[in-house]
N, CA and C atoms as an extended XYZ file, in Angstrom:
339
Properties=species:S:1:pos:R:3:atomname:S:1:resname:S:1:resid:I:1 pbc="F F F"
N         0.823       -1.185        0.000 N   MET     1
C         0.000        0.000        0.000 CA  MET     1
C         0.870        1.253        0.000 C   MET     1
N         0.345        2.276       -0.560 N   TRP     2
C         1.066        3.544       -0.645 CA  TRP     2
C         0.949        4.319        0.661 C   TRP     2
N         2.051        4.954        1.054 N   THR     3
C         2.054        5.847        2.205 CA  THR     3
C         2.283        7.272        1.718 C   THR     3
N         2.068        8.216        2.607 N   ARG     4
C         2.240        9.624        2.263 CA  ARG     4
C         3.673        9.906        1.785 C   ARG     4
N         4.671        9.362        2.471 N   GLN     5
C         6.071        9.611        2.101 CA  GLN     5
C         6.387        9.087        0.705 C   GLN     5
N         5.881        7.911        0.373 N   GLY     6
C         6.115        7.349       -0.950 CA  GLY     6
C         5.481        8.189       -2.051 C   GLY     6
N         4.268        8.650       -1.785 N   LEU     7
C         3.583        9.484       -2.773 CA  LEU     7
C         4.272       10.836       -2.941 C   LEU     7
N         4.761       11.393       -1.847 N   VAL     8
C         5.471       12.673       -1.927 CA  VAL     8
C         6.745       12.517       -2.760 C   VAL     8
N         7.447       11.408       -2.591 N   ARG     9
C         8.667       11.170       -3.374 CA  ARG     9
C         8.365       11.051       -4.869 C   ARG     9
N         7.302       10.325       -5.199 N   VAL    10
C         6.926       10.176       -6.607 CA  VAL    10
C         6.550       11.525       -7.195 C   VAL    10
N         5.780       12.307       -6.449 N   ARG    11
C         5.358       13.627       -6.937 CA  ARG    11
C         6.555       14.549       -7.126 C   ARG    11
N         7.487       14.554       -6.173 N   ALA    12
C         8.668       15.424       -6.273 CA  ALA    12
C         9.504       15.071       -7.500 C   ALA    12
N         9.664       13.797       -7.745 N   ARG    13
C        10.433       13.363       -8.920 CA  ARG    13
C         9.736       13.769      -10.213 C   ARG    13
N         8.418       13.620      -10.257 N   ALA    14
C         7.661       13.981      -11.452 CA  ALA    14
C         7.703       15.481      -11.700 C   ALA    14
N         7.586       16.283      -10.651 N   VAL    15
C         7.651       17.737      -10.804 CA  VAL    15
C         9.054       18.145      -11.253 C   VAL    15
N        10.068       17.559      -10.645 N   ARG    16
C        11.460       17.886      -10.974 CA  ARG    16
C        11.784       17.589      -12.439 C   ARG    16
N        11.214       16.535      -12.977 N   GLN    17
C        11.495       16.163      -14.363 CA  GLN    17
C        10.475       16.730      -15.355 C   GLN    17
N         9.546       17.539      -14.872 N   GLY    18
C         8.597       18.194      -15.756 CA  GLY    18
C         7.493       17.308      -16.296 C   GLY    18
N         7.231       16.208      -15.630 N   ILE    19
C         6.232       15.246      -16.092 CA  ILE    19
C         4.881       15.486      -15.416 C   ILE    19
N         4.873       16.073      -14.249 N   TRP    20
C         3.673       16.202      -13.430 CA  TRP    20
C         2.507       16.814      -14.197 C   TRP    20
N         2.722       17.933      -14.867 N   PHE    21
C         1.633       18.619      -15.562 CA  PHE    21
C         1.370       18.045      -16.952 C   PHE    21
N         2.382       17.464      -17.576 N   ARG    22
C         2.199       16.898      -18.917 CA  ARG    22
C         1.492       15.560      -18.897 C   ARG    22
N         1.804       14.717      -17.916 N   ALA    23
C         1.302       13.344      -17.913 CA  ALA    23
C        -0.073       13.206      -17.252 C   ALA    23
N        -0.401       14.108      -16.335 N   LEU    24
C        -1.629       13.940      -15.563 CA  LEU    24
C        -2.649       15.025      -15.887 C   LEU    24
N        -3.915       14.633      -15.824 N   SER    25
C        -4.989       15.611      -15.984 CA  SER    25
C        -5.169       16.380      -14.672 C   SER    25
N        -5.966       17.413      -14.728 N   ARG    26
C        -6.237       18.219      -13.532 CA  ARG    26
C        -6.905       17.369      -12.450 C   ARG    26
N        -7.812       16.501      -12.841 N   VAL    27
C        -8.511       15.643      -11.880 CA  VAL    27
C        -7.534       14.671      -11.228 C   VAL    27
N        -6.668       14.055      -12.023 N   GLU    28
C        -5.687       13.111      -11.468 CA  GLU    28
C        -4.744       13.811      -10.482 C   GLU    28
N        -4.294       15.011      -10.844 N   ARG    29
C        -3.427       15.770       -9.924 CA  ARG    29
C        -4.179       16.098       -8.639 C   ARG    29
N        -5.463       16.447       -8.762 N   GLY    30
C        -6.263       16.760       -7.584 CA  GLY    30
C        -6.444       15.569       -6.671 C   GLY    30
N        -6.768       14.424       -7.234 N   VAL    31
C        -6.931       13.204       -6.433 CA  VAL    31
C        -5.627       12.880       -5.717 C   VAL    31
N        -4.531       12.979       -6.433 N   PHE    32
C        -3.224       12.669       -5.857 CA  PHE    32
C        -2.894       13.637       -4.720 C   PHE    32
N        -3.054       14.936       -4.968 N   ASP    33
C        -2.729       15.945       -3.954 CA  ASP    33
C        -3.611       15.819       -2.714 C   ASP    33
N        -4.909       15.597       -2.915 N   LEU    34
C        -5.807       15.429       -1.763 CA  LEU    34
C        -5.466       14.176       -0.965 C   LEU    34
N        -5.065       13.136       -1.652 N   THR    35
C        -4.670       11.912       -0.960 CA  THR    35
C        -3.450       12.176       -0.089 C   THR    35
N        -2.479       12.897       -0.643 N   VAL    36
C        -1.268       13.207        0.124 CA  VAL    36
C        -1.603       14.084        1.332 C   VAL    36
N        -2.499       15.025        1.163 N   ARG    37
C        -2.843       15.949        2.250 CA  ARG    37
C        -3.695       15.298        3.342 C   ARG    37
N        -4.573       14.395        2.965 N   CYS    38
C        -5.588       13.909        3.916 CA  CYS    38
C        -5.337       12.515        4.468 C   CYS    38
N        -4.498       11.731        3.844 N   VAL    39
C        -4.372       10.320        4.220 CA  VAL    39
C        -2.906        9.999        4.515 C   VAL    39
N        -2.678        9.382        5.672 N   GLU    40
C        -1.319        8.948        6.010 CA  GLU    40
C        -0.992        7.628        5.302 C   GLU    40
N        -1.956        6.724        5.313 N   ARG    41
C        -1.806        5.427        4.639 CA  ARG    41
C        -3.137        5.085        3.990 C   ARG    41
N        -3.098        4.691        2.732 N   ILE    42
C        -4.327        4.404        1.991 CA  ILE    42
C        -4.885        3.060        2.451 C   ILE    42
N        -6.149        3.079        2.907 N   ARG    43
C        -6.805        1.844        3.354 CA  ARG    43
C        -7.930        1.437        2.420 C   ARG    43
N        -8.497        2.391        1.711 N   SER    44
C        -9.617        2.117        0.820 CA  SER    44
C        -9.117        1.451       -0.454 C   SER    44
N        -9.763        0.382       -0.832 N   GLY    45
C        -9.388       -0.316       -2.055 CA  GLY    45
C        -9.637        0.518       -3.302 C   GLY    45
N       -10.727        1.276       -3.294 N   VAL    46
C       -11.061        2.122       -4.447 CA  VAL    46
C       -10.023        3.220       -4.607 C   VAL    46
N        -9.698        3.898       -3.502 N   LEU    47
C        -8.691        4.971       -3.561 CA  LEU    47
C        -7.326        4.404       -3.920 C   LEU    47
N        -6.980        3.252       -3.370 N   ALA    48
C        -5.694        2.623       -3.683 CA  ALA    48
C        -5.599        2.301       -5.173 C   ALA    48
N        -6.704        1.834       -5.764 N   GLY    49
C        -6.706        1.539       -7.197 CA  GLY    49
C        -6.519        2.790       -8.041 C   GLY    49
N        -7.206        3.870       -7.639 N   MET    50
C        -7.066        5.128       -8.380 CA  MET    50
C        -5.648        5.674       -8.274 C   MET    50
N        -5.097        5.700       -7.063 N   VAL    51
C        -3.755        6.243       -6.856 CA  VAL    51
C        -2.714        5.366       -7.539 C   VAL    51
N        -2.897        4.054       -7.491 N   SER    52
C        -1.951        3.159       -8.171 CA  SER    52
C        -1.952        3.404       -9.678 C   SER    52
N        -3.124        3.636      -10.248 N   GLY    53
C        -3.193        3.954      -11.675 CA  GLY    53
C        -2.462        5.248      -12.008 C   GLY    53
N        -2.605        6.250      -11.141 N   ILE    54
C        -1.930        7.536      -11.352 CA  ILE    54
C        -0.425        7.361      -11.214 C   ILE    54
N         0.005        6.625      -10.199 N   VAL    55
C         1.436        6.401       -9.990 CA  VAL    55
C         2.022        5.613      -11.160 C   VAL    55
N         1.321        4.608      -11.643 N   ASP    56
C         1.797        3.844      -12.802 CA  ASP    56
C         1.964        4.753      -14.014 C   ASP    56
N         1.010        5.627      -14.213 N   LYS    57
C         1.076        6.570      -15.334 CA  LYS    57
C         2.306        7.472      -15.201 C   LYS    57
N         2.569        7.952      -13.990 N   LEU    58
C         3.751        8.794      -13.755 CA  LEU    58
C         5.044        8.018      -13.965 C   LEU    58
N         5.101        6.814      -13.452 N   LEU    59
C         6.331        6.028      -13.577 CA  LEU    59
C         6.623        5.664      -15.028 C   LEU    59
N         5.575        5.394      -15.817 N   ARG    60
C         5.786        5.132      -17.247 CA  ARG    60
C         6.338        6.368      -17.947 C   ARG    60
N         5.834        7.534      -17.566 N   ALA    61
C         6.289        8.777      -18.179 CA  ALA    61
C         7.705        9.134      -17.735 C   ALA    61
N         8.101        8.683      -16.552 N   LEU    62
C         9.427        9.006      -16.035 CA  LEU    62
C        10.527        8.118      -16.617 C   LEU    62
N        10.156        6.962      -17.171 N   LYS    63
C        11.162        6.081      -17.738 CA  LYS    63
C        11.822        6.769      -18.926 C   LYS    63
N        13.147        6.769      -18.958 N   PRO    64
C        13.811        7.404      -20.087 CA  PRO    64
C        13.577        6.631      -21.379 C   PRO    64
N        13.472        7.343      -22.477 N   SER    65
C        13.268        6.699      -23.764 CA  SER    65
C        14.571        6.047      -24.230 C   SER    65
N        14.457        5.229      -25.242 N   PHE    66
C        15.627        4.547      -25.786 CA  PHE    66
C        16.651        5.551      -26.286 C   PHE    66
N        16.189        6.578      -27.001 N   LEU    67
C        17.116        7.563      -27.561 CA  LEU    67
C        17.814        8.357      -26.461 C   LEU    67
N        17.096        8.712      -25.400 N   GLU    68
C        17.734        9.425      -24.289 CA  GLU    68
C        18.818        8.577      -23.651 C   GLU    68
N        18.527        7.296      -23.444 N   THR    69
C        19.513        6.394      -22.866 CA  THR    69
C        20.708        6.241      -23.796 C   THR    69
N        20.442        6.080      -25.091 N   ALA    70
C        21.530        5.934      -26.058 CA  ALA    70
C        22.401        7.192      -26.104 C   ALA    70
N        21.783        8.358      -26.034 N   MET    71
C        22.560        9.604      -26.068 CA  MET    71
C        23.417        9.760      -24.808 C   MET    71
N        22.887        9.397      -23.662 N   ARG    72
C        23.653        9.502      -22.421 CA  ARG    72
C        24.849        8.551      -22.441 C   ARG    72
N        24.588        7.291      -22.792 N   VAL    73
C        25.656        6.288      -22.832 CA  VAL    73
C        26.656        6.631      -23.934 C   VAL    73
N        26.154        7.027      -25.090 N   GLY    74
C        27.027        7.371      -26.208 CA  GLY    74
C        27.904        8.571      -25.933 C   GLY    74
N        27.376        9.553      -25.200 N   GLY    75
C        28.181       10.709      -24.835 CA  GLY    75
C        29.351       10.333      -23.938 C   GLY    75
N        29.095        9.431      -22.999 N   GLU    76
C        30.162        8.955      -22.114 CA  GLU    76
C        31.220        8.196      -22.908 C   GLU    76
N        30.791        7.349      -23.827 N   ILE    77
C        31.735        6.582      -24.638 CA  ILE    77
C        32.510        7.508      -25.558 C   ILE    77
N        31.844        8.497      -26.155 N   ALA    78
C        32.513        9.445      -27.042 CA  ALA    78
C        33.604       10.210      -26.296 C   ALA    78
N        33.351       10.584      -25.043 N   ASP    79
C        34.381       11.252      -24.239 CA  ASP    79
C        35.596       10.356      -24.041 C   ASP    79
N        35.346        9.088      -23.721 N   GLU    80
C        36.444        8.150      -23.498 CA  GLU    80
C        37.248        7.918      -24.778 C   GLU    80
N        36.543        7.697      -25.887 N   VAL    81
C        37.211        7.434      -27.161 CA  VAL    81
C        38.015        8.651      -27.585 C   VAL    81
N        37.462        9.824      -27.400 N   SER    82
C        38.154       11.057      -27.748 CA  SER    82
C        39.428       11.218      -26.924 C   SER    82
N        39.338       10.923      -25.650 N   GLU    83
C        40.501       11.033      -24.773 CA  GLU    83
C        41.602       10.062      -25.197 C   GLU    83
N        41.229        8.856      -25.545 N   ILE    84
C        42.212        7.856      -25.995 CA  ILE    84
C        42.866        8.305      -27.295 C   ILE    84
N        42.049        8.767      -28.246 N   ALA    85
C        42.582        9.209      -29.538 CA  ALA    85
C        43.487       10.424      -29.378 C   ALA    85
N        43.152       11.328      -28.476 N   LEU    86
C        44.026       12.475      -28.214 CA  LEU    86
C        45.366       12.004      -27.652 C   LEU    86
N        45.327       10.997      -26.808 N   GLY    87
C        46.555       10.423      -26.251 CA  GLY    87
C        47.432        9.781      -27.321 C   GLY    87
N        46.824        9.298      -28.380 N   TRP    88
C        47.573        8.696      -29.482 CA  TRP    88
C        48.076        9.746      -30.469 C   TRP    88
N        47.701       11.014      -30.252 N   GLY    89
C        48.197       12.073      -31.112 CA  GLY    89
C        47.230       12.553      -32.178 C   GLY    89
N        45.970       12.123      -32.152 N   ASN    90
C        44.982       12.561      -33.130 CA  ASN    90
C        44.405       13.901      -32.664 C   ASN    90
N        44.851       15.000      -33.271 N   ALA    91
C        44.435       16.338      -32.837 CA  ALA    91
C        42.960       16.596      -33.129 C   ALA    91
N        42.407       15.986      -34.149 N   GLY    92
C        41.002       16.206      -34.501 CA  GLY    92
C        40.020       15.482      -33.593 C   GLY    92
N        40.509       14.642      -32.712 N   ALA    93
C        39.636       13.833      -31.858 CA  ALA    93
C        38.923       14.661      -30.798 C   ALA    93
N        39.397       15.855      -30.532 N   SER    94
C        38.730       16.673      -29.502 CA  SER    94
C        37.317       17.074      -29.940 C   SER    94
N        37.070       17.151      -31.245 N   SER    95
C        35.735       17.524      -31.734 CA  SER    95
C        34.740       16.367      -31.626 C   SER    95
N        35.202       15.164      -31.413 N   TRP    96
C        34.313       14.009      -31.314 CA  TRP    96
C        33.385       14.120      -30.113 C   TRP    96
N        33.822       14.796      -29.060 N   ARG    97
C        33.017       14.931      -27.844 CA  ARG    97
C        31.743       15.727      -28.092 C   ARG    97
N        31.787       16.647      -29.041 N   ARG    98
C        30.639       17.513      -29.317 CA  ARG    98
C        29.799       17.020      -30.492 C   ARG    98
N        30.206       15.945      -31.134 N   ASP    99
C        29.499       15.424      -32.299 CA  ASP    99
C        28.332       14.543      -31.836 C   ASP    99
N        27.111       15.076      -31.941 N   LEU   100
C        25.929       14.353      -31.457 CA  LEU   100
C        25.641       13.095      -32.269 C   LEU   100
N        25.914       13.138      -33.559 N   GLY   101
C        25.714       11.961      -34.393 CA  GLY   101
C        26.634       10.819      -33.988 C   GLY   101
N        27.875       11.152      -33.679 N   PHE   102
C        28.845       10.153      -33.234 CA  PHE   102
C        28.410        9.567      -31.885 C   PHE   102
N        27.967       10.436      -30.974 N   ALA   103
C        27.516        9.965      -29.662 CA  ALA   103
C        26.289        9.069      -29.806 C   ALA   103
N        25.354        9.451      -30.665 N   ARG   104
C        24.145        8.647      -30.879 CA  ARG   104
C        24.514        7.282      -31.444 C   ARG   104
N        25.425        7.271      -32.446 N   PHE   105
C        25.878        6.024      -33.056 CA  PHE   105
C        26.490        5.101      -32.000 C   PHE   105
N        27.407        5.631      -31.204 N   LEU   106
C        28.052        4.799      -30.175 CA  LEU   106
C        27.048        4.315      -29.126 C   LEU   106
N        26.092        5.188      -28.773 N   GLY   107
C        25.097        4.806      -27.782 CA  GLY   107
C        24.164        3.720      -28.259 C   GLY   107
N        23.720        3.803      -29.501 N   VAL   108
C        22.826        2.768      -30.040 CA  VAL   108
C        23.539        1.426      -30.095 C   VAL   108
N        24.789        1.452      -30.505 N   ILE   109
C        25.567        0.203      -30.554 CA  ILE   109
C        25.729       -0.368      -29.151 C   ILE   109
N        26.048        0.493      -28.166 N   ALA   110
C        26.275        0.024      -26.801 CA  ALA   110
C        24.986       -0.497      -26.163 C   ALA   110
N        23.889        0.202      -26.367 N   VAL   111
C        22.627       -0.207      -25.745 CA  VAL   111
C        22.081       -1.480      -26.384 C   VAL   111
N        22.203       -1.603      -27.693 N   ASN   112
C        21.721       -2.794      -28.370 CA  ASN   112
C        22.663       -3.977      -28.257 C   ASN   112
N        23.926       -3.713      -28.081 N   GLY   113
C        24.957       -4.748      -28.116 CA  GLY   113
C        24.979       -5.614      -26.961 C   GLY   113
């Protein structure tokens, strides 16, 4: 069952990542906020079902997309590869860190591989 602290953490994460207003309707936000304000621990099965549906919707929206994950991983790999190539004397390798296409390519390979 959901507690007030757990719901507050989910809400804070959703607000911080800009998902709170995009993913939820006004009614869903209202139900969630009133639950946090009025209930320490959810005991009602109906309310628990509604809040669980809202939390599931938020958690699905918070999951990073494949491209976001590939770009993050690829950027890290591009930095490492660039550093190695610079160590070998390749002066043009410093621009690899800023090349988004290169980072995307490396990230897709790493995530799929």
